[in-house]
C-alpha positions as CSV (number, residue, x, y, z in Angstrom):
1,M,61.4,115.2,91.0
2,H,62.2,116.1,87.4
3,D,60.1,118.3,85.2
4,A,58.1,115.6,83.4
5,Q,56.2,117.8,81.0
6,P,56.8,116.3,77.5
7,Y,58.5,118.5,74.9
8,A,58.2,117.6,71.3
9,C,60.6,118.3,68.4
10,A,58.8,120.3,65.8
11,V,60.8,118.6,63.0
12,C,60.6,114.9,63.8
13,K,58.0,114.9,66.6
14,K,60.3,113.0,69.0
15,I,59.3,113.6,72.6
16,F,61.6,114.7,75.4
17,V,61.0,115.1,79.1
18,N,62.8,118.4,79.5
19,K,63.8,121.5,77.5
20,F,67.5,120.8,77.8
21,N,67.2,117.4,76.0
22,L,64.9,118.9,73.4
23,S,67.3,121.8,72.7
24,T,70.3,119.4,72.5
25,H,68.3,117.2,70.1
26,K,67.2,120.1,67.9
27,K,70.9,120.6,66.9
28,L,70.7,117.3,65.0
29,H,68.4,119.0,62.5
30,L,70.7,122.0,61.9
31,P,73.3,121.9,59.2
32,T,76.4,121.3,61.2
33,T,80.1,120.7,60.8
34,R,81.2,117.4,62.1
35,N,84.8,118.3,62.4
36,H,85.7,116.3,65.5
37,I,86.8,112.9,64.0
38,C,87.7,109.8,65.9
39,D,91.2,108.7,65.0
40,T,90.4,105.0,65.6
41,C,87.2,104.5,63.5
42,G,86.8,107.7,61.6
43,K,83.3,108.5,63.0
44,S,82.7,112.2,63.1
45,F,81.1,114.3,65.8
46,T,79.8,117.9,66.3
47,G,81.6,118.5,69.5
48,T,84.6,117.5,71.6
49,N,82.4,116.1,74.4
50,H,80.6,113.8,72.0
51,L,84.0,112.6,70.6
52,R,85.4,112.0,74.1
53,R,82.3,110.1,75.2
54,H,82.5,108.0,72.0
55,I,86.2,107.1,72.6
56,A,85.7,106.3,76.3
57,S,82.7,104.1,75.8
58,V,83.5,102.4,72.4
59,H,87.3,102.2,72.1
60,L,88.7,102.4,75.6
61,K,85.9,100.3,77.2
62,R,86.2,102.5,80.3
63,G,83.3,101.4,82.3
64,A,81.8,101.9,85.7
65,Q,81.0,98.9,87.8
66,C,78.0,98.6,90.0
67,K,79.1,97.8,93.6
68,I,75.8,95.9,94.3
69,C,75.4,93.5,91.3
70,L,78.9,94.0,89.7
71,K,77.4,94.9,86.3
72,V,79.8,97.0,84.1
73,L,78.3,100.0,82.4
74,N,79.7,102.3,79.7
75,S,79.9,105.4,81.8
76,Q,79.4,107.0,85.2
77,E,76.1,108.5,83.9
78,A,74.9,105.0,82.9
79,L,75.9,103.7,86.3
80,Y,74.0,106.5,88.0
81,A,70.8,105.6,86.0
82,H,71.4,101.8,86.7
83,N,71.6,102.4,90.4
84,R,67.9,103.4,90.3
85,I,67.1,99.7,89.9
86,H,68.6,98.9,93.3
87,N,67.1,101.8,95.2
88,D,63.8,101.8,93.3
89,E,64.1,105.5,92.5
90,R,61.6,106.5,89.8
91,P,62.0,110.3,89.3
92,F,60.3,110.6,85.9
93,V,56.6,110.9,86.3
94,C,53.9,110.9,83.6
95,P,51.9,114.1,83.8
96,T,48.8,112.3,82.5
97,C,48.4,109.3,84.8
98,G,51.2,109.7,87.4
99,K,53.1,106.5,86.5
100,A,56.7,106.8,87.6
101,S,59.7,105.6,85.5
102,R,63.4,105.1,86.2
103,T,64.6,106.7,83.0
104,S,63.4,109.5,80.8
105,S,63.4,107.1,77.8
106,A,61.0,104.8,79.6
107,L,58.7,107.7,80.3
108,V,58.8,108.7,76.6
109,V,57.8,105.1,75.6
110,H,55.0,105.2,78.3
111,L,53.7,108.6,77.0
112,R,53.0,106.8,73.7
113,T,50.3,104.8,75.5
114,H,48.4,108.1,75.9
115,T,49.1,109.6,72.5
116,G,48.8,106.3,70.5
117,E,52.0,107.1,68.7
118,K,53.7,104.1,67.1
119,P,56.7,105.5,65.3
120,Y,58.4,102.2,64.5
121,K,56.8,100.5,61.4
122,C,57.3,97.0,60.2
123,E,58.7,97.1,56.6
124,F,56.9,93.8,55.8
125,C,53.3,94.6,56.9
126,G,53.2,98.2,58.1
127,K,52.2,97.4,61.7
128,G,53.4,100.1,64.1
129,F,55.1,99.7,67.5
130,T,56.0,102.0,70.3
131,Q,59.5,100.5,70.8
132,T,62.2,99.2,68.4
133,S,62.6,96.1,70.6
134,S,58.9,95.2,70.0
135,L,59.3,95.7,66.2
136,A,62.4,93.5,66.3
137,V,60.5,90.6,67.9
138,H,57.5,91.1,65.5
139,R,59.8,90.9,62.5
140,R,60.6,87.3,63.4
141,I,57.0,86.4,62.3
142,H,58.1,87.4,58.7
143,T,61.7,86.2,58.8
144,G,61.1,82.9,60.6
145,Q,64.0,83.7,63.0
146,R,63.7,81.6,66.2
147,P,66.7,82.5,68.4
148,H,65.3,80.9,71.6
149,A,66.2,77.1,71.6
150,C,64.9,74.5,74.0
151,H,67.7,72.8,75.8
152,L,65.6,69.6,76.2
153,C,64.5,69.1,72.6
154,P,65.2,70.5,69.1
155,D,62.4,73.1,69.2
156,K,63.1,76.8,68.8
157,F,61.0,79.8,69.4
158,A,60.7,83.4,68.3
159,T,60.3,84.8,71.9
160,K,61.6,83.8,75.3
161,S,58.0,83.8,76.6
162,L,57.0,81.2,73.9
163,L,60.0,79.1,75.0
164,N,59.0,79.4,78.6
165,H,55.4,78.3,77.8
166,H,56.8,75.3,75.8
167,L,59.0,74.3,78.8
168,S,56.1,74.5,81.3
169,S,53.7,72.6,79.0
170,R,55.8,70.1,77.1
171,H,58.6,69.4,79.7
172,R,56.7,70.2,82.9
173,N,57.6,66.8,84.5
174,I,61.3,67.1,83.8
175,T,63.4,68.4,86.6
176,V,66.8,69.9,85.8
177,P,69.3,70.5,88.6
178,A,69.7,74.2,89.5
179,H,73.5,74.0,89.3
180,Q,75.8,71.5,87.6
181,P,79.5,71.9,88.4
182,S,81.7,72.2,85.3
183,D,84.2,69.9,86.8
184,P,82.7,66.6,88.0
185,S,85.6,65.9,90.3
186,A,84.9,69.2,92.2
187,T,82.0,67.7,94.1
């Protein structure tokens, strides 16, 4: 098990699950020299390891492939974390309620249910959210964006769950074949 006691940054209040991640994060608040520059895109980094990781994941597209589901991830570290899905490993445990998570970032989001912290605010109405993804979906109320289109009619929806509800209520009697070959002569 990992040390799941939360550690908070004194400057920005961001929460970390271990001292190492907190101390690494604290360096972001120090005046630093970003003298390690990517030759390809010009982005600068504080250290050679950050520059190497950037080049490998962004420019070389060196990935690591999961042997179980064949998903390609950006790095060996990402593959290691991804494999927790397949073996149901949940090493990050909430010290308050005992809920176990696969990633430290999932634990950080969960900890906000206990603290009530909602650091991501809607610029239109001020409503707060625990995750950027929830804020992005909420923004669609204000922007009118509806990226989830029904394949059976012209209707579009702001969320996938609204689309699924539409399909089950409006088109419940329509059956769609599970698989249609791209080449009709192949059958």
